[in-house]
N, C-alpha and C positions, 0 to 999 in steps of 0.2 A: 761889592762888585755888581755892576749892572747886569741884569738878566732879562733876556727877551722872552716873551710869552709864547710866541708861535712863529711859524715859518715866514709868514708875511712880514712880520717885524724884522726878522733877520735878513730877509731878501731886500727890504727897503734900505737897511743900513749898508749892505754890500753894494747895492745898485745892480742886482741880478734878479731875474724873474723868479718868482716863488716856485714855479715848476722845476726850474733848473736846480734850485737849492734842494728841493724835495728829492729829486733824483740822485743827487750826490749823497745826501744824508742816508738814503735808503740803499746805497750800494749799487746804483744803476748808471754810474757815470760812463763806464765802458760800453754798456748796452746802447746808450744814447749818444755816444761819441762826444762826450763833454771833455774838453781839454784838461790836461793835468794842471795847468795854471789856474783855470777856473775852479777845479775841484779843490785845489790848495786854498784858494781864497775862502771858499765856503767852509771848509773844515777848520781853518785857522779862526775864522769869525765865530763859528759854533763853539770852539774851545774858549775863545776870549770872552764871549758873552754867556758862557755856561749853559748853552742850549743843547739838549739832547732829546730827539723825538721819542715819544713813548710808542715804540713799534708794537709792543704786545697789545696795548689798548687799541691802537689802530687796527690791528689784526682781528681783534674781537668784534670791532665795529663793522669791518668789511667782511668778516668770516673768512679771512685769508691772511695767514701769518707770514707767508713767503719764507717758511722754515721747513727744512727736511731733517729727518732723523737718520743716523747711520750707526749701525751696531756691528762691531767686529769682534772676533773671539779673543784677540790679543793685540793691542795697539803697539806693543813692544816688538812684535814680529815684523821685520822689515818688509815682508810681502804685503801685509795689511796696512802698514804705515804708508807705503807707496800708493796703494789704491786710495786710501783716505785722503792723501794729498791731492790726487787727481780729482776726486769727487768734490772736495772743498773748492778747488779752483774752478771747475766747470760750473758748479752751483753758483758761485759768486758772479761768473760771467752772465748767468741767466737771472741774476737779481735775487738769488736765494741764499740764506745762511744755513749753516749746518749745526746740529747738536750731535756731538760724537760720543758714543757710549762703548764701553768695553765689557763684554759679557763674561770675560775671564774663563772661557771654555766651559761655561755652566748653562745647561738648559733652564735651570731654575732662575738664574740671573737674567737670561735672555727673555724669559716670560715676563719678569718684573719690568725690564727695560722697555718692552713693547707697550706695556700698560702706561708706564711713565711718559713715554713719548706721545702717546695718544692723549694723555692728560695735558700735555704742553701744547696741544693743538697743532702738531706738525701736519703738513699737508700730505706727506708721504714718507715712507721709510725704505732705506736700502739696508738689506740684512745679509750678513755672511753667517749662515746658521752653524750651530755646533750640535754634536751628539746625533743620536739616531731618532729621537722623538720629533714628530712633526705635528702632533695633535694641537699643541698650543698655538702653532702658526695658523692652522686651519681655523681654529676658534677665533683668532685675532682678525682674520680676513673678513669675518662676518660683521665687524665694526664698520666696514666700508672705507677704511684707510688704505690707499694704494700702497702696495709693497712690491719691491723688486729684489730678487735673490741674486747674490753674486757668489762666485767660487764653486758652486755646485748647483744641481737641479734637484727638485723634490718630486719624485714620481707620485702621481695621484693628486697633486695639488695644483690648481689652476692659478698660476702666478708667473709673471715674467722672470726669466733668469738670464744672466750674462755669465758665460763660462768659457774656459779654455778647452780646446779639443785635447783632453787629457790622454785619451787612447793613443792618438797619433804622436803626441809628445813622448810617451813612454816607448812606443814602437820605434821611433827614430833613435832614441837614446840607446836602446839595446841593439838595434841594427848597427849603430856606430861601433859598439864594443865588439860585436861579432866580426865586423869588417877588420878589426885589429887582431883577430885570432882567438878571442875569448869564447869559450864554450861553457865554462862553469861560472855562471853569473848569479850572484845573490840579489835579492830584492827585499829591502826593508821598507815595509808599508806603514800606512797610517791607520786611521780608524776603519775597521772592517764594516762593510754594510752601507757606507755612504757612497754616493754616485762617483765622486771624483777618484776615490781610492779604487773602487771596482774597475773603472775605466782604465786607470793606470796599470793595475795588475793585469788586466786583459791584454793591454798593449804589450806588456813585458812577455806574457805567455805566448802571444801570437807571433812575436818576433822570433822567439826560440823555435816554435813549431814550423815557421816558414823556412827555417834552415835545418830542419830535421834534428834539432837538439832536444833531448829528453828534458821534460819539465820535472825538476826535483823539488817536491813540496817542502823538504827540510831547508831549502835555500830561500824560501819565502817566509819572512818572519815579521812580527811586530803588530801592534794594535793601537798606535798612538802617533800623532804627528810631531811629538816633542823631541827635544834633544836627548833626554834620558833614554827614551826608547831606542834611538839610534845607537847610543853607547851600549846598552844592554844587549841588543840583538847582534851587534857586531862582535861582542865578546863571545856570544854563542857560535856565530859563524866561524870565528877564528879557532874555536875548540874542535871543529870537525876534523876528522882524519884527512879528508880530501877537501880542503877549504876552497872557497871560490877565488878566482883570480881577479874578479871585478865585482863591484856592487852598484846597484841602482838605488839611490835614496829618493823616496817619494815626497820629500819636503826639504826645504832649506835647513830647518832646525834639525831634522834627522841627520842631515849631512854633517852638521857640527858635532853631533854625538859620535858619528862614525870616525871623524878625524881625531877626536879625543881618544877613542879606544885604540885606534891604530898607533897614535903617538905613544900611548902608555905601553904598547907592546913592541915598541922600537921598529915599527913598520913605516915605510915611506910611500907616499903617493907620487908617481905611479910605479916606482921601481918594484915595490913588493906587492901592491894591490892597486887596481884602478878604481876610479870613482866617477860617477855622473850623477847629478842631482837636479831635481826640481827645487828651487826656482832660481833664476839668476839674481845675484845681489851685488851691490856696489863693491863688496870686498872680493867677489869671486875671481876677478882678474888679477888680484894682487897677492894671492896666497903664494907660498913657497913654490907650489906647483899649481899654476892657474887652472881653475876647475872648469871642466866642460859641463855645461848646464842646459836644461830645458827652460828657455825664457818664456814667461807668460806676458802678454801685452797688458801690463798693469795700468798704464795710462789710458789705454783704449777701453779697458774694463770699466774704469771709473767714469769715463766720458759717456760711454753707452748706457751705463746704469742710470746716470742723472737724466739723460735725455729720454730714456724709456719711461722713467718714473714721471717726468713732467708731461709726457704724452698721455699717460694714464690720468694724471691730475686734470689736465685741461679738457680731456675727452669725457671725463666722468666715468671711465671704464675701469673699475677696480679689479676686474677678473680677466684682463687682457692676457692672452697666452702668447707671449713672444719669447722664444728661446733662441738666443744669439750665441753661436759657438765661434770663438775666435781662434785663429791659427797660432800655435806655438812656434818657437824658433830654436833649433838646436845650435848653441854657440860652442864651437869646438875649440878647446884650448889644449892644455898639456897633461890632463889628469888620467888619460887612458894610454897605457903602454901598448905598443905594437909587439905582440908576442908571436907573430907568424913565423919569423925566422928562427926563433927559439924552438918552436915545435918541429920545424922541418929538420933542425939539426939534432934533435933528441932521438 
């Protein structure tokens, strides 16, 4: 098989400038408005002549790898999968590639992955942190690698963050349930002590107080954003003598656990108990009772994260303090029963 040695040889064979060939092979065709037809010619010729540029070697030579790192807690979680897709797409538009890592909800793994990405010479990292520890992130920032935090903010650490207004999202969700006559509303929360959980619980509490509804601490349960936590805590709430008429789930996985527990107890949504959940998922609208959800702008989170990180990279400012809070949206479907007439008739 004939093999070309460099871009100039490949460009001469195709009859296209070496600059255009270079841009196509380095993923910058869209950025420079190179036509699909031209891109196809370049890629077909590269494959035919077995030519692949050594991007890593070029990166070392230029001290610029045009690669970003992304660490998420669980790539199987539809919420993080959607954000990862948005980040990859936006990065590609800007001429960057992504190394995706799954920390598996482990601070220890997260620490290892930060070091691994630094060793791969990524130009910056987008991180969705796990756990309550932040010392390893503070230490890593001293390396001078730009980092952007998504999904939560880290008090006391000077680093950009892209988050949803979790307080308002929870407030709106509970306000909606109250408007349907619910007064006894359970809240199954995630990891205590992290910003997004605290903000959501505060939104839940303030909505109740705004309507002079007593906060019952035994209706606030859980310490994990996973499905099993949703299942276990729902079982406990259902065992109460005066059980809640509605539940707010502080994550999409928690809501799955809630639905499993309700099903095992022969209870239907919303006839027997109402449910609202963070976050909207593709399946939310297609459940037996389409679920009312707090939708986070996942695509916008990913886009803002990439552009904030690239600003830090290009400006050389690794301690830029940019906190972007995006608005959530309450999507009302059929998972909250209107019990106002029932109460009036009782």
